C-alpha positions as a Markdown table, in Angstrom:
| # | Residue | x | y | z |
|---|---|---|---|---|
| 1 | Met | -0.2 | 0.2 | 0.4 |
| 2 | Lys | 1.4 | 3.4 | -1.2 |
| 3 | Met | 0.7 | 6.4 | 1.2 |
| 4 | Arg | 1.7 | 9.6 | -0.2 |
| 5 | Ile | 1.8 | 12.6 | 2.2 |
| 6 | Gly | -0.8 | 15.2 | 1.4 |
| 7 | Phe | -3.8 | 16.7 | 2.2 |
| 8 | Ser | -5.8 | 13.5 | 1.1 |
| 9 | Ala | -3.4 | 11.2 | 2.9 |
| 10 | Thr | -4.1 | 8.0 | 4.3 |
| 11 | Phe | -2.5 | 7.6 | 7.2 |
| 12 | Glu | -1.2 | 4.3 | 9.3 |
| 13 | Ser | -2.3 | 4.0 | 12.6 |
| 14 | Val | 0.4 | 5.0 | 15.6 |
| 15 | Arg | 0.0 | 1.9 | 17.6 |
| 16 | Gly | 0.9 | -1.0 | 15.4 |
| 17 | Cys | 4.3 | -1.6 | 13.6 |
| 18 | Gly | 7.2 | 0.6 | 15.0 |
| 19 | Val | 5.4 | 1.2 | 18.4 |
| 20 | Leu | 7.9 | 1.4 | 21.3 |
| 21 | Leu | 5.4 | 2.5 | 23.9 |
| 22 | Pro | 5.2 | 1.1 | 27.6 |
| 23 | Gln | 3.5 | -2.5 | 27.4 |
| 24 | His | -0.2 | -3.4 | 28.8 |
| 25 | Pro | -0.1 | -5.5 | 32.0 |
| 26 | Arg | -0.3 | -8.7 | 30.4 |
| 27 | His | 3.6 | -9.4 | 29.3 |
| 28 | Thr | 5.7 | -12.2 | 28.4 |
| 29 | Trp | 8.9 | -11.8 | 30.3 |
| 30 | Gly | 10.9 | -9.7 | 27.5 |
| 31 | Glu | 8.0 | -7.5 | 27.1 |
| 32 | Arg | 7.8 | -6.6 | 30.8 |
| 33 | Glu | 11.6 | -5.9 | 30.6 |
| 34 | Arg | 11.0 | -3.5 | 27.7 |
| 35 | Ala | 8.3 | -1.9 | 29.4 |
| 36 | Met | 10.5 | -0.8 | 32.2 |
| 37 | Arg | 13.4 | 0.6 | 29.8 |
| 38 | Glu | 13.1 | 4.4 | 28.9 |
| 39 | Gly | 15.6 | 6.2 | 26.3 |
| 40 | Ile | 17.7 | 5.6 | 23.6 |
| 41 | Cys | 21.5 | 4.1 | 23.5 |
| 42 | Val | 23.5 | 5.3 | 20.8 |
| 43 | Ala | 27.0 | 3.1 | 20.0 |
| 44 | Gly | 29.3 | 2.8 | 17.3 |
| 45 | Ser | 32.0 | 5.4 | 15.3 |
| 46 | Val | 33.2 | 8.2 | 17.3 |
| 47 | Leu | 35.9 | 10.6 | 15.7 |
| 48 | Val | 37.4 | 13.8 | 15.7 |
| 49 | Asp | 37.1 | 15.7 | 12.6 |
| 50 | Lys | 40.1 | 18.3 | 12.0 |
| 51 | Val | 39.0 | 20.6 | 9.1 |
| 52 | Tyr | 41.3 | 22.3 | 6.9 |
| 53 | Pro | 40.3 | 25.1 | 4.6 |
| 54 | Ile | 42.0 | 25.1 | 1.0 |
| 55 | Glu | 42.1 | 26.8 | -2.1 |
| 56 | Ile | 42.2 | 24.0 | -4.3 |
| 57 | Tyr | 42.4 | 20.5 | -4.0 |
| 58 | Pro | 45.7 | 19.6 | -5.7 |
| 59 | Pro | 46.5 | 17.0 | -8.1 |
| 60 | Lys | 48.7 | 14.0 | -7.1 |
| 61 | Gly | 52.2 | 15.6 | -6.6 |
| 62 | Glu | 51.3 | 19.3 | -6.5 |
| 63 | Leu | 50.7 | 21.9 | -3.7 |
| 64 | Thr | 47.5 | 23.8 | -2.1 |
| 65 | Thr | 47.4 | 26.3 | 0.3 |
| 66 | Ile | 45.6 | 26.1 | 3.9 |
| 67 | Thr | 43.7 | 29.2 | 4.5 |
| 68 | Glu | 42.4 | 30.6 | 8.0 |
| 69 | Gly | 39.6 | 28.9 | 9.8 |
| 70 | Ile | 41.0 | 25.7 | 10.7 |
| 71 | Thr | 38.6 | 23.9 | 13.1 |
| 72 | Gln | 37.9 | 20.6 | 15.1 |
| 73 | Ser | 34.8 | 18.9 | 15.8 |
| 74 | Thr | 33.1 | 15.5 | 16.7 |
| 75 | Gly | 32.0 | 13.2 | 14.1 |
| 76 | Gly | 30.8 | 9.7 | 13.3 |
| 77 | Ala | 27.6 | 7.9 | 14.1 |
| 78 | Leu | 27.8 | 7.9 | 17.5 |
| 79 | Ser | 28.7 | 11.4 | 18.0 |
| 80 | Asn | 26.5 | 12.8 | 15.6 |
| 81 | Val | 23.3 | 10.6 | 16.2 |
| 82 | Ile | 23.6 | 11.3 | 20.0 |
| 83 | Gln | 24.1 | 14.7 | 20.0 |
| 84 | Asp | 21.3 | 15.5 | 17.4 |
| 85 | Leu | 18.7 | 13.5 | 19.7 |
| 86 | Ala | 19.8 | 15.7 | 22.7 |
| 87 | Arg | 19.0 | 18.8 | 20.3 |
| 88 | Leu | 15.7 | 17.6 | 19.2 |
| 89 | Asn | 14.9 | 16.8 | 23.0 |
| 90 | Pro | 17.1 | 17.5 | 25.7 |
| 91 | Lys | 15.2 | 15.4 | 28.4 |
| 92 | Leu | 15.3 | 12.4 | 26.2 |
| 93 | Pro | 17.6 | 9.8 | 28.1 |
| 94 | Leu | 20.5 | 9.0 | 25.9 |
| 95 | Gln | 23.2 | 6.5 | 26.9 |
| 96 | Ala | 26.6 | 6.5 | 24.7 |
| 97 | Val | 28.5 | 3.2 | 23.9 |
| 98 | Gly | 31.9 | 3.5 | 22.3 |
| 99 | Leu | 35.7 | 3.8 | 22.5 |
| 100 | Val | 38.4 | 6.6 | 22.7 |
| 101 | Gly | 41.9 | 6.6 | 23.1 |
| 102 | Ala | 43.6 | 8.5 | 26.5 |
| 103 | Asp | 44.5 | 11.3 | 24.4 |
| 104 | Glu | 43.7 | 14.8 | 23.5 |
| 105 | Glu | 41.1 | 13.6 | 20.8 |
| 106 | Gly | 39.5 | 11.4 | 23.5 |
| 107 | Arg | 38.9 | 14.3 | 26.1 |
| 108 | Phe | 37.8 | 16.6 | 23.7 |
| 109 | Ile | 34.9 | 14.0 | 22.6 |
| 110 | Arg | 34.2 | 13.5 | 26.2 |
| 111 | Asp | 33.9 | 17.3 | 26.9 |
| 112 | Glu | 31.8 | 17.8 | 23.8 |
| 113 | Phe | 29.3 | 15.2 | 25.1 |
| 114 | Ala | 29.4 | 16.6 | 28.7 |
| 115 | Lys | 27.4 | 19.5 | 27.6 |
| 116 | Tyr | 24.4 | 17.9 | 27.3 |
| 117 | Pro | 23.3 | 16.7 | 30.9 |
| 118 | Asn | 21.0 | 14.1 | 29.3 |
| 119 | Ile | 23.7 | 11.6 | 27.9 |
| 120 | Asp | 24.9 | 9.2 | 30.2 |
| 121 | Leu | 28.8 | 8.7 | 29.2 |
| 122 | Arg | 29.4 | 5.5 | 31.5 |
| 123 | Gly | 29.4 | 3.5 | 28.3 |
| 124 | Leu | 31.8 | 5.9 | 26.4 |
| 125 | Arg | 34.9 | 3.9 | 27.5 |
| 126 | Thr | 38.8 | 4.5 | 27.4 |
| 127 | Glu | 41.2 | 2.3 | 25.5 |
| 128 | Pro | 44.9 | 3.0 | 26.4 |
| 129 | Asp | 46.7 | 1.4 | 23.8 |
| 130 | Ala | 45.3 | 3.1 | 20.6 |
| 131 | Pro | 44.4 | 6.4 | 19.7 |
| 132 | Thr | 41.1 | 7.9 | 19.6 |
| 133 | Ala | 39.9 | 7.9 | 15.7 |
| 134 | Phe | 40.3 | 11.1 | 13.9 |
| 135 | Ser | 40.3 | 12.5 | 10.3 |
| 136 | Phe | 42.0 | 15.0 | 8.2 |
| 137 | Val | 39.3 | 16.6 | 6.4 |
| 138 | Met | 40.3 | 18.9 | 3.3 |
| 139 | Ser | 37.5 | 21.6 | 2.3 |
| 140 | Glu | 37.9 | 23.4 | -1.0 |
| 141 | Asn | 36.8 | 27.3 | -0.1 |
| 142 | Thr | 34.5 | 27.5 | -3.2 |
| 143 | Thr | 32.8 | 24.4 | -4.0 |
| 144 | Lys | 32.8 | 23.1 | -0.2 |
| 145 | Gln | 33.9 | 19.5 | -1.3 |
| 146 | Arg | 35.7 | 17.8 | 1.1 |
| 147 | Thr | 38.2 | 14.9 | 0.9 |
| 148 | Phe | 38.8 | 12.8 | 4.0 |
| 149 | Phe | 42.0 | 11.2 | 5.2 |
| 150 | Cys | 40.8 | 8.8 | 8.3 |
| 151 | Cys | 42.6 | 7.0 | 11.3 |
| 152 | His | 40.2 | 4.4 | 12.6 |
| 153 | Gly | 41.9 | 4.2 | 16.0 |
| 154 | Thr | 39.8 | 3.0 | 18.6 |
| 155 | Asn | 36.6 | 2.4 | 16.6 |
| 156 | Ser | 38.2 | -0.8 | 14.8 |
| 157 | Leu | 38.1 | -2.2 | 18.5 |
| 158 | Leu | 34.9 | -1.7 | 19.6 |
| 159 | Ser | 33.2 | -5.5 | 20.4 |
| 160 | Glu | 30.3 | -6.7 | 22.0 |
| 161 | Gln | 32.5 | -7.0 | 25.4 |
| 162 | Asp | 32.2 | -3.1 | 25.4 |
| 163 | Phe | 28.3 | -3.7 | 26.1 |
| 164 | Val | 27.6 | -3.6 | 29.4 |
| 165 | Trp | 23.9 | -4.7 | 29.3 |
| 166 | Glu | 23.2 | -4.1 | 33.0 |
| 167 | Glu | 24.2 | -0.8 | 32.5 |
| 168 | Ile | 22.2 | -0.2 | 29.1 |
| 169 | Asn | 18.3 | 0.7 | 30.0 |
| 170 | Ala | 17.4 | 2.0 | 26.9 |
| 171 | Arg | 14.5 | 0.9 | 24.7 |
| 172 | Leu | 16.0 | 1.4 | 21.4 |
| 173 | Leu | 19.6 | 0.7 | 20.4 |
| 174 | His | 21.2 | 2.4 | 17.3 |
| 175 | Ile | 24.6 | 1.1 | 16.2 |
| 176 | Gly | 26.9 | 2.4 | 13.3 |
| 177 | Tyr | 28.3 | 2.5 | 10.7 |
| 178 | Ile | 28.6 | -1.3 | 9.7 |
| 179 | Leu | 31.4 | -1.4 | 7.6 |
| 180 | Leu | 33.6 | 1.0 | 9.4 |
| 181 | Leu | 33.9 | -0.9 | 12.9 |
| 182 | Ala | 36.3 | -3.7 | 12.2 |
| 183 | His | 36.2 | -6.0 | 14.9 |
| 184 | Leu | 32.4 | -5.9 | 14.8 |
| 185 | Asp | 32.4 | -6.3 | 10.9 |
| 186 | Ser | 34.7 | -9.8 | 11.3 |
| 187 | Pro | 33.0 | -13.1 | 10.7 |
| 188 | Asp | 31.2 | -15.0 | 13.5 |
| 189 | Glu | 30.4 | -18.6 | 12.6 |
| 190 | Thr | 27.0 | -18.7 | 14.1 |
| 191 | Tyr | 25.7 | -15.3 | 13.1 |
| 192 | Gly | 27.6 | -14.5 | 10.2 |
| 193 | Thr | 29.5 | -11.5 | 11.7 |
| 194 | Arg | 30.1 | -10.2 | 15.0 |
| 195 | Met | 27.9 | -6.9 | 14.5 |
| 196 | Ala | 24.9 | -9.4 | 14.1 |
| 197 | Arg | 25.6 | -11.3 | 17.1 |
| 198 | Leu | 25.6 | -8.1 | 18.5 |
| 199 | Leu | 22.0 | -7.2 | 17.7 |
| 200 | Ala | 20.9 | -10.4 | 18.3 |
| 201 | Arg | 21.9 | -10.1 | 22.0 |
| 202 | Ala | 20.4 | -6.5 | 22.3 |
| 203 | Gln | 17.0 | -8.3 | 21.1 |
| 204 | Arg | 17.3 | -11.0 | 23.9 |
| 205 | Glu | 17.7 | -8.1 | 26.3 |
| 206 | Gly | 14.3 | -6.7 | 25.2 |
| 207 | Ile | 15.9 | -3.9 | 23.1 |
| 208 | Lys | 15.1 | -3.0 | 19.8 |
| 209 | Thr | 17.5 | -2.4 | 17.4 |
| 210 | Ser | 18.6 | -0.1 | 14.5 |
| 211 | Ile | 21.2 | 0.3 | 12.2 |
| 212 | Asp | 23.1 | 2.6 | 9.8 |
| 213 | Val | 25.9 | 2.0 | 7.1 |
| 214 | Val | 29.1 | 4.0 | 5.9 |
| 215 | Ser | 28.9 | 4.5 | 1.9 |
| 216 | Glu | 32.0 | 3.3 | 0.4 |
| 217 | Ala | 33.1 | 1.7 | -3.0 |
| 218 | Gly | 33.6 | -2.0 | -3.3 |
| 219 | Gly | 31.7 | -5.1 | -2.8 |
| 220 | Arg | 31.6 | -5.6 | 1.0 |
| 221 | Phe | 27.9 | -4.7 | 1.5 |
| 222 | Arg | 26.4 | -7.8 | 0.4 |
| 223 | Arg | 28.7 | -9.7 | 2.6 |
| 224 | Leu | 28.5 | -7.7 | 5.9 |
| 225 | Val | 25.2 | -6.0 | 5.9 |
| 226 | Pro | 22.5 | -8.8 | 5.6 |
| 227 | Pro | 23.6 | -10.6 | 8.6 |
| 228 | Ala | 22.9 | -7.6 | 10.5 |
| 229 | Leu | 19.3 | -7.2 | 9.0 |
| 230 | Lys | 18.3 | -10.6 | 10.4 |
| 231 | Tyr | 18.4 | -8.9 | 13.8 |
| 232 | Thr | 17.6 | -5.4 | 13.1 |
| 233 | Asp | 14.2 | -3.3 | 13.8 |
| 234 | Tyr | 14.9 | -0.1 | 12.2 |
| 235 | Cys | 17.1 | 0.5 | 9.0 |
| 236 | Val | 18.1 | 3.9 | 8.4 |
| 237 | Ile | 20.3 | 4.4 | 5.1 |
| 238 | Asn | 21.1 | 6.3 | 1.9 |
| 239 | Glu | 20.1 | 5.8 | -1.5 |
| 240 | Phe | 23.6 | 4.4 | -2.4 |
| 241 | Glu | 23.8 | 2.1 | 0.5 |
| 242 | Ala | 20.5 | 0.5 | -0.3 |
| 243 | Gln | 21.5 | 0.0 | -3.7 |
| 244 | Glu | 24.5 | -1.7 | -2.8 |
| 245 | Ile | 22.8 | -3.9 | -0.4 |
| 246 | Thr | 20.0 | -4.9 | -2.5 |
| 247 | Gly | 21.2 | -4.8 | -5.8 |
| 248 | Ile | 18.3 | -2.5 | -7.3 |
| 249 | Arg | 18.9 | 0.7 | -8.9 |
| 250 | Leu | 18.4 | 3.4 | -7.1 |
| 251 | Arg | 20.1 | 6.3 | -8.7 |
| 252 | Gly | 21.1 | 6.3 | -12.8 |
| 253 | Lys | 24.5 | 7.4 | -14.3 |
| 254 | Asp | 23.1 | 10.9 | -15.2 |
| 255 | Gly | 22.4 | 11.5 | -11.3 |
| 256 | Ala | 19.1 | 10.8 | -11.3 |
| 257 | Leu | 17.0 | 9.3 | -8.5 |
| 258 | Tyr | 14.7 | 6.3 | -9.5 |
| 259 | Arg | 12.2 | 7.0 | -7.0 |
| 260 | Glu | 9.8 | 4.2 | -8.6 |
| 261 | Asn | 12.1 | 1.5 | -7.6 |
| 262 | Met | 11.9 | 3.0 | -3.8 |
| 263 | Pro | 9.4 | 0.3 | -2.9 |
| 264 | Asp | 11.0 | -2.6 | -4.6 |
| 265 | Ala | 14.3 | -1.7 | -2.5 |
| 266 | Leu | 12.1 | -1.1 | 0.6 |
| 267 | Ser | 10.8 | -4.5 | 0.4 |
| 268 | Val | 14.2 | -6.3 | -0.4 |
| 269 | Leu | 15.6 | -5.0 | 2.8 |
| 270 | Arg | 12.5 | -5.8 | 4.7 |
| 271 | Ser | 12.6 | -9.8 | 3.3 |
| 272 | Met | 16.3 | -9.6 | 4.6 |
| 273 | Gly | 15.0 | -9.2 | 8.3 |
| 274 | Val | 14.1 | -5.7 | 8.9 |
| 275 | Ala | 11.5 | -6.2 | 11.2 |
| 276 | Glu | 9.5 | -2.5 | 11.6 |
| 277 | Trp | 11.0 | 0.0 | 9.6 |
| 278 | Ala | 13.0 | 0.0 | 6.2 |
| 279 | Val | 13.9 | 3.7 | 5.6 |
| 280 | Ile | 16.1 | 5.2 | 2.5 |
| 281 | His | 16.7 | 9.0 | 2.4 |
| 282 | Ala | 18.2 | 10.9 | -0.4 |
| 283 | Pro | 18.8 | 14.5 | -1.0 |
| 284 | Glu | 15.6 | 14.5 | -2.5 |
| 285 | Gly | 13.4 | 13.2 | 0.5 |
| 286 | Gly | 12.5 | 10.0 | 2.4 |
| 287 | Phe | 11.5 | 6.9 | 1.8 |
| 288 | Gly | 10.0 | 4.0 | 4.2 |
| 289 | Met | 8.2 | 0.9 | 4.6 |
| 290 | Asn | 6.9 | -0.6 | 7.7 |
| 291 | Cys | 5.9 | -3.7 | 8.9 |
| 292 | Arg | 2.9 | -4.0 | 6.9 |
| 293 | Gly | 4.4 | -3.4 | 3.7 |
| 294 | Glu | 2.8 | 0.3 | 3.7 |
| 295 | Phe | 5.3 | 2.6 | 1.6 |
| 296 | Val | 5.6 | 6.1 | 2.6 |
| 297 | Glu | 7.5 | 9.2 | 1.1 |
| 298 | Ala | 8.1 | 12.7 | 1.4 |
| 299 | Asp | 10.3 | 15.2 | -0.3 |
| 300 | Ser | 12.9 | 17.3 | 1.3 |
| 301 | Leu | 12.3 | 20.9 | 2.0 |
| 302 | Lys | 12.2 | 23.6 | -0.5 |
| 303 | Leu | 15.0 | 25.8 | 1.1 |
| 304 | Pro | 15.8 | 29.2 | 0.1 |
| 305 | Ala | 19.2 | 30.3 | -1.6 |
| 306 | Gly | 21.8 | 30.6 | 1.2 |
| 307 | Phe | 20.0 | 28.7 | 3.9 |
| 308 | Ile | 22.4 | 25.5 | 3.2 |
| 309 | Lys | 25.8 | 26.0 | 4.6 |
| 310 | Gly | 27.1 | 22.3 | 5.0 |
| 311 | Thr | 25.8 | 19.0 | 4.0 |
| 312 | Val | 28.1 | 16.7 | 6.7 |
| 313 | Gly | 25.9 | 15.0 | 9.2 |
| 314 | Ala | 22.8 | 15.7 | 7.5 |
| 315 | Gly | 22.0 | 12.0 | 7.0 |
| 316 | Asp | 22.6 | 11.2 | 10.6 |
| 317 | Ala | 20.2 | 14.1 | 11.2 |
| 318 | Phe | 17.4 | 12.5 | 9.3 |
| 319 | Cys | 18.3 | 9.3 | 11.2 |
| 320 | Ala | 17.9 | 10.8 | 14.5 |
| 321 | Gly | 14.3 | 12.2 | 13.7 |
| 322 | Ile | 13.3 | 8.7 | 12.6 |
| 323 | Leu | 14.8 | 7.3 | 15.9 |
| 324 | Tyr | 12.9 | 9.7 | 17.7 |
| 325 | Ala | 9.7 | 8.9 | 16.3 |
| 326 | Ala | 9.9 | 5.2 | 16.4 |
| 327 | Tyr | 10.9 | 5.8 | 20.2 |
| 328 | Arg | 7.8 | 7.7 | 20.7 |
| 329 | Gly | 5.2 | 5.3 | 18.9 |
| 330 | Gln | 4.7 | 8.0 | 15.9 |
| 331 | Ser | 3.8 | 6.5 | 12.9 |
| 332 | Leu | 6.3 | 5.9 | 10.0 |
| 333 | Arg | 4.8 | 9.2 | 8.4 |
| 334 | Glu | 5.7 | 11.3 | 11.3 |
| 335 | Gly | 9.1 | 9.8 | 11.3 |
| 336 | Ile | 10.0 | 10.8 | 8.1 |
| 337 | Ile | 8.5 | 14.4 | 8.3 |
| 338 | Leu | 10.7 | 14.8 | 11.3 |
| 339 | Gly | 13.7 | 13.2 | 9.8 |
| 340 | Thr | 13.3 | 15.6 | 6.8 |
| 341 | Ala | 12.9 | 18.6 | 8.8 |
| 342 | Ser | 15.9 | 17.8 | 11.1 |
| 343 | Ala | 18.5 | 17.1 | 8.2 |
| 344 | Ala | 16.9 | 20.4 | 6.6 |
| 345 | Cys | 17.9 | 22.0 | 10.1 |
| 346 | Ser | 21.3 | 20.2 | 9.8 |
| 347 | Leu | 22.0 | 22.1 | 6.8 |
| 348 | Ser | 22.2 | 25.7 | 8.1 |
| 349 | His | 25.1 | 25.1 | 9.9 |
| 350 | Glu | 28.7 | 23.8 | 8.8 |
| 351 | Ser | 29.4 | 21.5 | 11.4 |
| 352 | Ala | 27.6 | 18.1 | 11.5 |
| 353 | Thr | 25.3 | 18.9 | 14.8 |
| 354 | Gly | 25.3 | 22.5 | 15.2 |
| 355 | Gly | 22.1 | 23.1 | 12.9 |
| 356 | Val | 19.9 | 20.8 | 14.5 |
| 357 | Arg | 17.0 | 22.4 | 16.7 |
| 358 | Ser | 14.4 | 21.1 | 18.9 |
| 359 | Glu | 11.3 | 18.8 | 17.6 |
| 360 | Ala | 9.2 | 22.1 | 17.7 |
| 361 | Glu | 11.4 | 24.5 | 16.0 |
| 362 | Ala | 12.3 | 21.4 | 13.5 |
| 363 | Leu | 8.5 | 21.1 | 12.7 |
| 364 | Met | 8.5 | 25.0 | 12.3 |
| 365 | Val | 11.2 | 24.6 | 9.5 |
| 366 | Asp | 9.0 | 21.8 | 7.9 |
| 367 | Arg | 6.0 | 23.8 | 7.8 |
| 368 | Arg | 7.4 | 27.0 | 6.6 |
| 369 | Tyr | 9.6 | 25.3 | 3.6 |
| 370 | Arg | 7.6 | 22.3 | 2.8 |
| 371 | Ala | 5.8 | 22.6 | -0.7 |
| 372 | Pro | 2.0 | 23.0 | -0.8 |
| 373 | Ala | 1.5 | 19.6 | -2.0 |
| 374 | Gly | 3.3 | 18.0 | 0.8 |
| 375 | Ile | 5.5 | 15.8 | -1.2 |
């Protein structure tokens, strides 16, 4: 069933697929445990981005000039999504699980997270024998095109042993990025990958699961992602990643988005195991399918000239909107609307998280800049 967002839309019921509201008195043991949980746990890659403004990216062997305005900020799935959620709702209980080094970069990450009183940092552990992950980012002044040189550092060591389940009281666990966490991406005889084993354990603990994937060239998608999808409740990825995982063409060589193929790609993701919401985001909009096979789509907002200051972190901001809606028991439609609004807010700032606003402010941006047709 295809549902389009507009004045004559048919909306899915709030209760049903994707609902994480507290359960009714008649529980199984696992349901009772879930009903006592609260908040969202975000885990995975965390790093420091050191951004160098340059005049132009040079050909190999040639020189360019680094200009004024060198900046440093946090990055990675854990950093971006948890800060975005904290900005959407400063009272939402949040837990961080990840690894940093015993170095200046690790202290910088802790200091940035500590600015949000609702982020529990007990799960952000220090690994003394490896450096905090970091990237040198070369950003062209004119095009704003960025080139990343990354040291994966402590992210490569994150394992299931770093998840102390007795400390994790969340109802939802989001982890990213698959393909960027070397230990969790490694093989597991029973589950296919250690990431899949981790997600299966989370579900046994009564926690809903969510994953994201990093965009990379190569053939690792179909080897490393499907095992994890078997134990995934919410999958939030971009169109390139979805194309690589499913084998369904979503963007042509001319850059055109194949919207008509979105339902098929989402159906394949669900057939691979996604239990609640399969969601694909692209610069053009958000697309999703719930556990009843209902398709929802919404265009990105029509932003005015000069509104966009940077694109880094927009996908994570979209993901945060989806997760927050899922956590609150809202519909997939409401999740995609909040996701596109949060992503639009993210675009208003050069950093990955600095533009994200509260839920109410994000929805005001949505009402202001959404096209009259609603899609």
